[in-house]
N, C-alpha and C positions, 0 to 999 in steps of 0.2 A: 477445351472449354474450361473456364475458370471455376473455382469452387463456388463463388457467389452465384454464378449462372446455374451450376448443377444443383445447388441448394434450392434456388428458385424453381427450377424445373421439377425437382422432387416434390416440393411443397405444392406446386400447382397441380401436378398429376394426382397426388393424394387428395387434394381438395376437390378436384373435378370428379374423381371416382366417388368420393363421399357425397357430393352434391347430387350426382346422378342417382345413386342408391337412395338417398333421402328423398329427392324429388319424386322418383318412381314410386317409392313407398307411400308418400303422401297422396300422390295422384291416384294410385290404386285403391287406397283406403277410402278416399272421398268418393271415387266412382262406385266402389262397392256399396258404400252406405247409401248413396243417392238412389242407385238403381234397385237396391234391395228394398228401400222404402217404397219405391214405385210398385215393385212386384208384391209387396205386402198389401198395399191398397187393392191391387187387383184380386189377390187371393181372398181378402175379406169380403169384397163384393161378390166374388164367385161363390163363396160359401153361402151367402144369403140367397143368391139366385138359384142355386142348385136345387133347393127344396120347393121351388114354386111349381104350381100346376102347369101342365103343358096342354096345348090344344093342337089337334091334328085332324085332318080330313081324310087321312089315309095316304096322302102324298106329301102334303106340306105340314110343317109343324111350327108352332109359335109358343112363346112364353107369355104368361099373363102378368106382365110387369105393371105395377101401379105407377101413378104419377110420381109419388114420393120416391119410389125406387129409381125411376128414370132420372129424377132431379139429383139424387145422390150420386148416380153414375156420372152425370154431367158435371156436378160439383167437383168430383175427383178426377175430372178430365179423362174419364173412361168412356170409350166408344164400344158399341157391341154390334154383333152381327150373328144372325141365326141362319144356318145353312142346312138344307134338307137334301140328303142323298137320294131320296125316292120321289122327289117332287120337282119343283121349278128351280131349285137351287137356293138362292138367298130369299128367305121368307120375311126377314125383319132386319132393318138397318138403322143405326143411330142417326138422329138428325144432323149431328156435327159432320158425319161422313157424307150424308146426302148433300149438305151445303157445299162441300168441297169436291163433290162429284167423285168421291172415293169409295172404295170397297176394300174389305180386308181380303187377304189371300184365301183362295178356295182351299179348305182343309182337305187333307188326304184321307183316304178311306180308313187307314189305321188309327186315325184320331178318335174313331168310335170306341176303340179298345184302349188305346194308349193316350188318352186325354190327360189333362192336368200338367202339360209341359209348356215351358216358356220358350219363345223364339223372338228374334228381332228382324225387322225388315224395314226397307225404305221404299216409299212410293210417291212419285210426283214431288220429290224434294222433302217429303215429310218422313221423319223417323218414328217408328213405333216399337213398343214391346208388346208381344202378342201372347195371349194365354188361351188355349183351346180346351173346351170341356164338353164331353158327350152329353146330349140331351135325350133322355129315354122317353119312350112312349109304351105304355103297358109293360113296363119293366124291361123293354128292349131298346137298345141304342137306335135312334132314328135319325138324329141330326147332331150338329156340332154348334155349340155356343162359343163364339170367338170374342174375347174381351181384349181391347188394345188401348194403350195410353200413348198419346203423342209426347215424345221425349225431346222435342226441339229445344225447349228451355233448358232441360238438363244437359243436352248435348252442347248447347251454346255455352253453358256454365263450365263444362269440362274443357271445351276448346279455349275459353278465356283463361282458365286455370293453367292449361298446358302452355299457352303463350306466356303467361306470367312466369311460370317455372323456367321455360327456356331462356327468356330474356334475363330473368334473374340469375340463371346459371352463368350466362356469358358475362353479364355485368360483374357478378361476384368473382368469377375467375380472373377477369381483367384487372379489377381493383386489387384482388388478393395478390396477383402476380406482381403488379406495380409496387404495392406495399411490401411484398416479400422481397423483391429485388432491392428496394430502399433499405429495409432492415438488414438484409444480407450484406449489402455494401457497408452499412454502419457497423455491423458486427465484425466484418472482416477488415475494417479499416486498421485496427491495431496490428493485424497480421501484415498489412501493407507497410506499417511502420517498421516491423521487424525486418522485412525484406529491404526496405530503404536503408535501415541501419547496417544490415549485412553488406549491401552494395557499397555504402559509404566506407565501411571498414575495408572492404576488398580493394576499392580504388584508391583510398587515401591512407590506409594503414593506421587509422586513428582508432585505437582501442578505448579511448575515453568516451566514445559515443554511448549514450544510454537512451533507452526507449521510454518516452513519457507516456504514462497511462493513468487515467483517473477514474476508470470504470470499476465495476465490482470485482471481487476476488473470485471470479469464475475460472473456467478452464483457460480462457484466453489470458486473463489476468495472471494466473499461475504460470502460464507459458512465458509471458513477458517477464515476470519476476525471475523465472529460471534463466532466461536468456540474459537478463541484466546481471544476475549473479555469475553466470558463465563468463560474460564479458569482463566483469570485475576481476574474477580469478585469472582470466587470460591476460588482462592488462597487468595485474600484479606479477604474474609469472614472467611476462616479457620484460617488465621493469627489473625484476630480480635477475633475469638472464642478461639484460644489458649491463646491470651493475656488476654481475659476475664477469662478463666479458671485459668491461672496463678495468675491473680489478685484476683480471688475468693479464691484460695488456700492460697495466702499471707494474704488475709483479714481474713480468718478463723484462720490462724496461729497467726496473730497479735491480733485478738480478743481473742483467747485462752490465749495468753500471757498477754494481758491487764486484762482479768478476773481472771487469776491465782493469781495475786498479792493480790487483795482485798479478794478473797476467802481464800487464805492462811492466811492473817491477821485475817479475821473473825474466821476461824477455830482455829487458835492459841489462840486467846482471849477466845473463847468458851471453849477450852480444859483447859486453865488456870483457868477460872472461875469455871468450873466443879471440877477440882482438888482441888482448894482452898476451895470451899464450902463442898466438900466431907470430906476433912480433918477437917474442922471446925465442921461438924456434928459428926465426930468420936472423936473429942477432941484432934487431933494430930496437929492442925495448930500452927505454930511457929510465930504467929503475933497477935497483939491485934485487937479488933473489929474496931477501927478507921482505922488502916492500911488496914484491909480487905475491909472496905467500900471504902477507897481511891483507892485500887487496882481494885475493881469492877467498880467504876465510870469511871476510866481510860480505862478499857477494853470495857465498854459499849460505851464510846465516840469513841474509835477506830472503833468499829463495826458499829456505826452510820455513821461515816465519810466514811468508805469503802462501806457501803450500798448506800450512796448518790452517791459515785463515780460510783458504778455499775449501778445505776439507770440512771445517765447521759450517761454512755457508751451505755446502752441498748437503750435509747431514740435516741441517735445519730445514732446508727446502724439501728434503725427502720426508721429514716429519710432518710438515704442513701439507704435502701432497697426500700423505696417508689420511690426514684429517679431512681433506677435501673429498676424498673418496668415501667418507662415512665410516671409516674403520673405527671400531669401538675398542675400549680398553677392558681387558679382563680384570675384574675387581674381586677382592676378598676382604673379610673383616680384618682390619689392621689396628694394632695399638699405636696411637699417634705419637706418644711421647718418645719412644726409642727412635723413631724415624727422624724427628726433629733434633734429638740429641746427636745422632750420627751426622746430620747435616751441619750442625754447629761445630762439631769436632773437625770435620773435614774442611769447613770454610776458613778456618784460621790459617790454612796453608795457601789460600788463594792470593794472587798478586793484589796488593792493596797498599794504600798510604794512610788509610783511616783506621781508627781503633775498632776492634770487633768486640762488642759488649753483649753478654747474655743477660736478658732481663728475667722477669718472673714467668715461669712456665707451669706453675701449679694448676692453672685452669684446665690444662689438657691431661693431667695425670689420670690414668685409669680409663680414659675415653677411647673409643674405637671409631674408626671411619671405614666406610665401604670404598676401598680404593686399590690402587696399584702402587706398590712400594717404589719401584724404579721411577715411575712417572711423577709421583709426589715429590721425591727427592730432586728430580730434574727441575720441577717447577720452583721449588724453594731455592735451588742453586741459581736459577735464572734471576730471581728477584734480588738475591744477595749479591751476585756478580754485578748486576745493574747498579745496585746501591754503591758498591765499591768504586765502580767506574766513574760515577758522577759525584763522588765525595773525595776531592783531593786532600782535604784535611778535615779533622773533626772525628766523628764516630758513626758507626752503623750498629744499631741495636735490634735484637730480636726478642720478642716476648709474646705472650698469649693471653687471650680473654675468652670468656664464655658468656653467651647470651642465649638463654632458652636451650633449644636443641641444637645449637650451632657453636662451633669454636672458631675463633679468629686468631690467626697467626700474623702478627704485625712485624713488619720489617721497616724500620724508620732510619733515615740518615739525616745528617746536617749538611748535605751537599748543596749544589747550585740550585736545586728546585726547578720549577718550570711555571710558565704562565697558565692561567686557567683555561685559555682557549686551546692549549695543547693537550689537556687531559683527555678529552673525548677521542683523540686520535692516536694515543700512544700504543694502543694494541693493534693498530694497523700495520701491515707488513712493510718493512723498510722505512717506517716513519721514525724521524728523529726530532726531538723537541728543539735542539739547538740548530740554528740556521745553517751552519757549515757542516755538511755531511762528512763524517770521517774524523771529526775532532776527537771523538772517543773511539776506541777499538770495539769492534763488534760487527755482527752481520745485519743487525736491524730486524731480526726475526724472532729474537728471544721472547719478548713480551707476547707476541702473537702465539707462539707455542705454549707459553704459560697460560694464556687465556683459554686456549683449547683444552688443556689438561684440566683446568678448573671447571669448565663447562661439562666435561665428561664425568666429573665427580659431583655434578649437580650443585656446584658451589658458586660463589660470586667473589668479586674483588672490589674493594673500596680504595680510592686514591685520594690522598690529601696532600696538597703541595702548595708551597709559596715560593715565589721567585727569590733566590738568595738565602732562603732559610732551610730548605730541605724538603724531602718527600717521604711520605709514609704509605706503604701498601698493606692493607689488611685483607688476608685471604680467608673467606668464610667457607666452612665446610660443615655439612650435617654430621653430627656425632651421636653416639649412643654409649651407654655405660657397659653393656655386655654384647658379645658378638651376636649378630643376627643368625638365626637357625635356618 
């Protein structure tokens, strides 16, 4: 059974029980008031009659009712009967009973002692409420006065009320059930949308599906909002996962491409050496020993260079793999000026064709950064080597600036520069701004590693470049004048 049907059933059962209790209470209260009023009228008349004089001939007994008293009894729809236990039985009977050929029930002997009690009876299709009162003679109970009220009109009223309550009960339950089912369906319709969206996602793998809801911000609205937020997060997660997977495939492809070139070179030189020395051993070599030695040294030099290149590539890939696993860098308060000075000193020994110029570094004097010395130096060397690599002539300069609580280390060159469209991609792995890969030496991973180091130090990097004019990198790092405690 669905929730909407269960809700409707619960509401209907609760309403039915409530209506039964309410209807029974109303019916009982009205019945009690109506018949209490009838009994009250009987008691009032009985109290007036109780004190009347009685007449007896020794066997029969009668009350001396005046015409006014008889009229009052008839006006109140009260019939009477006097019964003598020692005479002929009924000694006096109301005209209304005589006209209908009716008599009241013969009282029991104990009515002489236990009089003043009500009872109900039906005779010849007529319903009565009966009140019996002992009639004394010479201060001794001699007979019984029975007062009765025909309750046909009251009974008819109660039957009509019962019919109205029963029909009203069924009509109300049916209408409430129908309306409750309609409201339950309307209230549960957003849940149906949630199920529909979930099925659509399950069958079509479309995480962009969202549930439209324009109702109030109740429990269902909050549920739909939570589901939509969950779908958004899941969609974002899968997109990030797809991007990571695509990046991984591209990384593997690029790494394979980068490794293929040195491996091909090494394999070619090894084959060349093997062929040459095999021919020399067989005496079929068409060159002298000096030429063979020169050829061997050249091949070995190529193998050594390509091995170094492969070693750098593997080390860079290992660094990025550590970054991908979320490895953090251990940092301490470091005085920035000595680190930069050490990098400047060692950079002059790098392979280069451009001039190496030291600019104004006073902006970082006496300032500390929270960082790792080795990683900071590695990051600066990457930018400097990159500048030397793309500056065949001209100069590469390093200087520093300070803006607020940050220092900027600027490394600028007058090299080939790059197009603006390339700038957003230069920190991607294996990306090269120049169309022909391999025009410059390198693994294509240096700037990616540098960007990771900057991010780990809560810094940022600014790139300014123009094609044919040069490029400037400004590395921004948070700094402070004294070490953090």
